[in-house]
Structure formats: structure tokens, C-alpha cells
C-alpha positions as CSV (number, residue, x, y, z in Angstrom):
1,X,64.8,147.5,8.9
2,X,65.3,146.4,5.6
3,X,62.2,148.5,3.8
4,X,63.9,151.5,5.6
5,X,67.3,151.0,3.7
6,X,65.4,150.5,0.6
7,X,63.7,153.5,0.7
8,X,66.0,155.6,2.0
9,X,68.9,154.3,-1.1
10,X,66.0,155.0,-3.5
11,X,65.4,158.7,-2.0
12,X,68.9,159.0,-2.3
13,X,69.6,157.9,-5.7
14,X,66.5,160.2,-6.8
15,X,67.9,163.4,-4.9
16,X,71.2,163.0,-6.6
17,X,70.0,163.2,-9.9
18,X,70.3,166.6,-11.9
19,X,70.0,167.5,-15.3
20,X,73.0,168.0,-17.5
21,X,73.6,171.2,-19.9
22,X,72.4,169.8,-23.2
23,X,74.2,172.8,-24.8
24,X,78.2,172.3,-24.4
25,X,79.9,175.4,-23.8
26,X,82.5,175.3,-26.8
27,X,80.6,173.9,-29.9
28,X,82.8,171.4,-32.2
29,X,84.9,172.7,-34.5
30,X,84.7,172.5,-38.1
31,X,87.1,169.8,-39.2
32,X,88.7,170.8,-42.8
33,X,89.4,168.2,-45.2
34,X,91.0,168.3,-48.7
35,X,88.7,166.2,-51.5
36,X,91.5,166.4,-54.0
37,X,91.7,162.8,-55.5
38,X,95.7,162.2,-54.7
39,X,97.0,159.0,-56.6
40,X,100.1,158.0,-54.4
41,X,100.3,154.3,-55.9
42,X,103.7,153.7,-57.6
43,X,103.6,153.1,-61.6
44,X,106.1,152.1,-63.8
45,X,104.2,153.3,-67.0
46,X,106.7,155.3,-68.9
47,X,110.1,154.2,-67.2
48,X,113.0,152.2,-69.0
49,X,114.9,149.3,-67.7
50,X,117.6,147.6,-68.5
51,X,118.1,144.0,-67.6
52,X,122.2,143.6,-67.1
53,X,122.0,140.2,-66.1
54,X,120.6,136.7,-64.5
55,X,121.4,133.9,-62.3
56,X,119.3,130.5,-63.2
57,X,118.8,128.8,-60.1
58,X,120.0,129.8,-56.6
59,X,124.0,128.8,-57.5
60,X,126.1,129.6,-60.0
61,X,127.9,133.2,-61.6
62,X,125.6,136.5,-62.8
63,X,125.2,135.7,-66.7
64,X,125.8,139.4,-68.6
65,X,122.6,140.9,-70.6
66,X,121.5,143.7,-71.9
67,X,117.4,143.4,-72.5
68,X,115.4,146.7,-72.7
69,X,112.0,146.8,-70.5
70,X,110.1,149.7,-71.3
71,X,107.1,150.0,-69.1
72,X,104.2,151.6,-72.1
73,X,101.6,151.5,-70.0
74,X,99.7,150.7,-66.3
75,X,99.3,146.7,-67.8
76,X,101.8,146.9,-71.5
77,X,105.2,146.6,-71.4
78,X,108.4,146.0,-74.1
79,X,110.5,143.5,-73.5
80,X,113.4,143.8,-76.5
81,X,110.4,146.2,-78.8
82,X,108.1,142.8,-78.3
83,X,104.8,144.6,-76.9
84,X,103.7,141.9,-73.9
85,X,101.1,142.4,-70.9
86,X,102.4,142.7,-67.1
87,X,101.6,143.7,-63.6
88,X,102.5,145.7,-60.9
89,X,100.7,146.3,-57.7
90,X,101.9,146.6,-54.1
91,X,101.8,144.0,-51.5
92,X,102.2,144.3,-48.1
93,X,106.1,145.1,-47.7
94,X,107.0,145.3,-51.4
95,X,105.2,145.4,-55.0
96,X,104.6,142.8,-57.0
97,X,105.9,143.0,-61.0
98,X,104.7,139.7,-63.0
99,X,106.1,139.8,-66.3
100,X,104.7,137.8,-68.6
101,X,106.4,136.3,-72.2
102,X,109.8,137.1,-71.4
103,X,112.3,134.6,-72.4
104,X,112.3,133.1,-69.3
105,X,108.4,132.7,-69.5
106,X,106.1,134.7,-67.3
107,X,107.8,135.3,-64.0
108,X,107.0,137.1,-60.8
109,X,108.9,138.5,-57.8
110,X,108.5,141.4,-55.3
111,X,110.7,144.6,-55.8
112,X,110.9,147.0,-53.1
113,X,110.5,150.7,-52.2
114,X,113.7,151.8,-51.5
115,X,115.1,150.0,-55.1
116,X,112.5,151.8,-57.2
117,X,113.5,155.1,-55.6
118,X,117.3,154.3,-56.5
119,X,116.4,152.6,-59.9
120,X,118.5,149.8,-59.0
121,X,117.3,145.7,-58.4
122,X,120.4,144.0,-57.7
123,X,119.7,139.8,-57.7
124,X,116.2,139.8,-57.2
125,X,114.1,136.7,-57.3
126,X,111.6,136.2,-60.0
127,X,110.1,133.1,-60.2
128,X,108.7,131.1,-63.3
129,X,104.8,130.9,-63.4
130,X,104.2,129.7,-66.6
131,X,101.1,127.4,-66.8
132,X,102.3,124.4,-67.1
133,X,105.7,124.2,-66.6
134,X,105.2,123.1,-63.2
135,X,109.4,123.9,-62.9
136,X,109.2,126.6,-60.6
137,X,113.0,127.7,-61.8
138,X,114.0,130.6,-60.5
139,X,115.7,133.5,-62.0
140,X,118.0,136.0,-60.1
141,X,117.9,139.4,-62.1
142,X,119.9,142.8,-62.0
143,X,118.4,145.8,-63.6
144,X,118.9,149.5,-63.7
145,X,116.3,151.9,-64.6
146,X,117.4,154.4,-67.5
């Protein structure tokens, strides 16, 4: 009985096979792509920003100032006429801006796309990352684009 069942299943399996048509009825459409490179990275090069105020630490009043930042290239800026290196790159949720050789030391902080579009940065935290300082002082900056 088992032998008869096995033979019938093999015959059923072989008889149910059929050859598929290898030519699809509608050939796939060509995918048109644009190979023109697009520079979607935001850059500060060519922009001028003015630091209108700052605060040292989390508590205290804003101290007015008028320091001019001119971003000359992708990695050089001028702080009140003194040329120094900087870095600006996207992170997961914002952009990181590191300004080297400021009166506050080498400071680094996050800036959001909306603030870049508006040209206004209101009290964003920048941390002193100067090698050897070890204090991690936070500076809060108010800036406007000119």
C-alpha cells in the first residue's frame, strides 16, 4: 500500500509539472536616470555671520558683542579679520560647526537646518573642545547672517 501511494505521488508530481514561458509578455521598461551630479551639501562658504551676543555657562545674562565671522572657503573663516580653520558637516539631526582659535577657544556646537535657512541662531550651545583645557565650558551664542 505504501509503495502504491509513493508511486502515485511521484506520477502526480511529474504530471503536474509544466514548462514556463521564458519570454515575459511585456518586456521591462528602460529606467531613465539623471547622471548629473548634484551638490546637496549645505556650505557656509561665502556667508557672513555676526555674533550679536554670548553667555558663558548655563546661568547668566547674554553679553552683547559684535564679532564678525566671514566663511571664506569650505574650511577657512575669518573671526574679526583673523583667518582660522573651521569644520562644518552634517550629523544625524543637525550640522556640526567647529570654530577654531576664537576668543573662547576651539568651540563646537550643533546648528539646525531651519536656523541656517532663517539666518538666525538664538542661544545655541557651543562647547570648548580646546586640547588640554579639560574644562568643557559651554558658551551660548546668538548669531545672525548678514
